[in-house]
N, C-alpha and C positions, 0 to 999 in steps of 0.2 A: 504493500499500501505506499502511497505516496507521501513521503512527510513533508513537502510543501505543495500542496496541491494546484495552489494557487499561481503556483511561479511556471514561467516558460518551460519551454523542454529542458530536456538533459540538453549538452551537444559536446559531444564528444570528438576532439579534433585527431583523424585517421587517414592513413596514407594509404595509397590506393595500389596495393600489394596483395599477392594473393592470399598468404597466412593472415592479412586482417581481412579481405575479403570473406575468409570462412568463418572469421568470426562475428560479423555482421550477418551472413544466411544464418546463422544457428541462433540468434537474438529468439528471447521467448516472446511468444506473439503478442502476450498481455503486456509486453513492456514496449512492441515499436511504437504504440503512439506517443510514448513517454519521452522520448529521443526524436534528437535529429543530427545526424552526424554529418560533420563538416568533415568533406572529403578532400583531402590533396592532393591535387592531380600536375607531378612534379614534371614530366617528360611527356614526349609527343608519343612514345610508346605507352605509356600510361595513357593518355589521350584515346588512343583507338582503343584499348582494352577497356577503356570506362564505357566507349561509343556502344559496344556489342554486348557487356555484361552486366551494367548496372542495372537495366531490368531484374535479372535475374538472380542476380544478389540482392538488391535492397530496392525493391520496386515501391518506395514509401518515399514521404516529406525528407527531403536532403538538402543541402548546403553543397555549394561545388567550390573551391577557390584553384586557380591554376597559376598563382603567385610563386615566387621565390620563397625560400623564406624567411626574406627581411621585406616579404609583401613588395616589389619589384615585380610589375608585369608587362613583358617584352612584346615588341610588337608580333613575334612569332607563336607565344603564350594568349595573348589577345585575340588573334585569327583562330585559334585551336577553340577559346572558351565561346566565341561568336560560333562556332560549328557546333559543339556541344549544347548551345541554348537552343539552335535553330534544331538539331537531332530531337532535342526535349521537349518543345514545341509541337513537332510533327508526330512525335511519339506518346505526347499526354502524360509524360513524366513530372511531377510534381517537384521541381529541382529551383533552389533558388540560386544565382549567380554571388560572390563574394568578393568585395570587393575593397580595395584601399578608399580612403574619400576623396584621395587628390586624382584618380583617375577619373572618377564620375562624370564629371564634366568634359570628357575628353574622348569619352568609348564612340562617340556616334551616331547615326540615326538608325542604323541597323541594332545597335545593342538595345536603345531605348523602344525600337518596336516590336521586337524579340519579347525584352520584360515585363511590357504590358500585358505578355498570354502569359507565363512565369509568375509563382504564388508571389514573388518577392524577390529587392535586392538588398543583400544583408552586407551593413560597410562594416570592414572589420579595421578598426584603429588600432596600429601595434605601438605600446607606448614602451619605455626603456625605462620607466620609473613611476613613485606612486604617486604620480602628479599629472593633471592634461594641461598642459599649456595654452594659451589663451589661441595661438595660432593654429593648434590642433583640435579646440573649440571650433574655432571657425570651420575650420576645413568639414567638420562633422556636421555644423550646422548648415552647410552651404550644400553640400550631398544631398541629405534630408529634401532641402528645399528644391534642389532641382528636381530628384525624384518626385517630390508631392505634384511639382507643377506639372508632372509627365501624368497623371494617376499613378505613380507605381509606389506600392506599399514598400515600406523597408523599415528592417530592423538593425540593431546597432552590434557588434560584438567588440569591446576590448579585451584585447590579448595584451598578457604582459610580459608571454615568454615565458621564461624563467620563473619561478615564481620566487617572492622573497622569502627569507630562509627563516629571519626575524621579525617584527617589527614592532611599535610602540603604538598606546593607545591614542594618542594624537596624530600618529600616521593614517589609521584606520577612519577617522574622526576625519579628517583632512581630504582623504581620498574618499570619501563619502559623499561631503560634499559638491568634489567635480561628478561624481554620478548623479548626485541628484541636477547640476546642472547638464549633462549629457540628458538625463531621462526629462528633463523640463522641454526637452528640442521639440516630439513628439513620436518618437521611433515607436511602434509596436512593442518592443524587447528591449531589453538591454541585459547582456550579457557580460560577464566575467569569467575570463577564461587565462588558467597559466599553467606550467607544467614542472613537478619538483620529480619526474623522476632522474633519474642520474643519467650523466651524459655518457660513463663511463663506469662497469662494473669491475674494474680493476683493480679496486681497492679490497675489493671480495678475493679473499684467495678460499682456496679449497674447503667448503664448510658452509654457512650461515652466516646473516647479515639482514639489518636491517634500514632502511631509509624513509624519513619521515615526510610523511604524504601534508607537507606546506602547501598545497595547492587546495584541497581541502579546507582545513584549518584558518588560512585565511581569508578565502569565500565565506565560511561560516560568518568568521567576526566581522565583515562586510555588511552580510545580511543582517547581523542582530544588532548592528550600527543603524542601519536603513530599512524596516522590515517591509515600511510602506511602498517601497520602489520595488519590490518583489521582484531583484536582480536575479537573472539566469545566472545558473553553475554551468561549467568545462571545461574540460581539460584536456590535457596530452595522452591519459589514460598510462600503460606502461611503456612509452618511448617521451625521451626527452626533446623538447621542445628546437633542441640543438642540431637534432638528427640532421642529417641531409643521407640522398642515394650513395653519397660520394663513402659513405660509412661501411656501405654495404662488403665493401673491398677488404675490409679493417677486422671484421665479425673475429670473434673469440672462437679458438680450439675448443673452448670449454663453455658447453649449455649450463642453461639457469632456469629454475624455476622464479618466478616474479609474482608473489599471493597477494594480491591487497586484503588489507585485513583495517579494519575501523583508523587508526592514526600514522599507519605505516604500511611498506610494502616490502613483506616475508622473502629475502632471497636465499636458494637454497645451491649453490654451485657445485657444478660436478669435475674430474678433475681430468674430463674429455667430452667427446660427445657423440659414444657409441650409444648403443641401442640399451645394452649396459646400463650406462651412465644413466641413462632416463629414467629408466627404470629403478634405479635405487635411491634415485635424492626424488621419486614421488612416491617410493615408500617411505622414506624419512617422514616427506611430508604426512602422509597420512597415520603413520604410526606415532610419530613423535609429537606432533600439533594436532591431536585431535580435537581438541579446543578452538581449533582454527579452521579445521578442514571443512566444506559445510556441504561434502558427500555428494555423491555420483547427479544428485535430483537436482541440483543447485542451478546447473549452466552447463550447458554446452563443455565448457574449460576443463569443469569437476568433474564430468564422466568421463574425458581423454583421462587426468590425473587417478581419479578411482580405478580405470582398466587397466591404466599401466604398472599399479602398484599392487597387484589382484594378483597372487600366484595361480591361479586357477584359471585368468585367462590368456588365450593361446599366445605367445610372444610374438608369432607373423604378424596377430591382428593390431600389436599395440603401436598406437600413433607414436612418434618418436621426433626428434630431430626440428624441423621448423614447426611443428605443431606444440612447442613451447611457446612459440609467439600466438599462436590462435588460443592457444590455452588460456597466457595471463590476460588478451584483451574480454574473451569472453567474461571470465570470471571477472573483470575488475567492472565492464560493464553492470552484468548482475547485482553486484555488490551495492555501486551506488544506488540504484535503483531499489533494491531491496531493502537496504537498510540505510542509506543516509539521504536519499535526495527524493 
């Protein structure tokens, strides 16, 4: 049951890669209407894959962002975004394009025409600190006014990137007032998004570790400061906001379980990446942390973990390797929607 039923839907920022796609495919039917993933499409290859597979993977309300990690939208990516929007209109896909506020007025007539046939345009304001400078406020105001004049609904995501690790009450109060100014502009919803998952697990040797979920903790403090604004929650799940496709080439030779809990992530890391390594750390999770493990029925990810830890389940059917990415995301989404938001 939703803990904040009057708030806008949960927005997980998720990459358009095969193992994340599997997590989206397996979201529990009862939770689909409570989330609106923001899919980041970083390459032309992913763009073509999105055109072919989105309807099968996630035929529901979705946000789609073609910008790079810093929010830049190159000419090539703009054209691909327009290509996707035209596809979405033709196929009646309920997809809303995501743009930085500086790009709205320069996207052109084709963008505006297509946007009128889609649910909304979402403005993603990327911030480098816990403050909204006046120039950013003016940009966000201008984007809203421009879209409204064309009859286009709009929503706002305030993206902090990496979550603050600590904060003072005075910082929460100041940032909350900035959010009040943003909310007064007129956007149909405002989300605060950040990510606390570490950029690297290099500090975790073989064994266990924990990392604080300061993304949830920060949002909780902000929400408590301005409950009347009904600020939506979003996060980067079990992937760092600083992650890029280049890091694919640098992936470790040691696999890990990333298990979302209330205040932190439990990390269980093996000393290799074989099937036996996957089985071993899954057995540790189930047997050593029974108070945390939610059981096979909790999510698709938990089902994978339970099967892997079950000595009676055929080894050849145990899903290992990159399925650790799927299971981490699957459990994380379920935990946020079942326990927290």
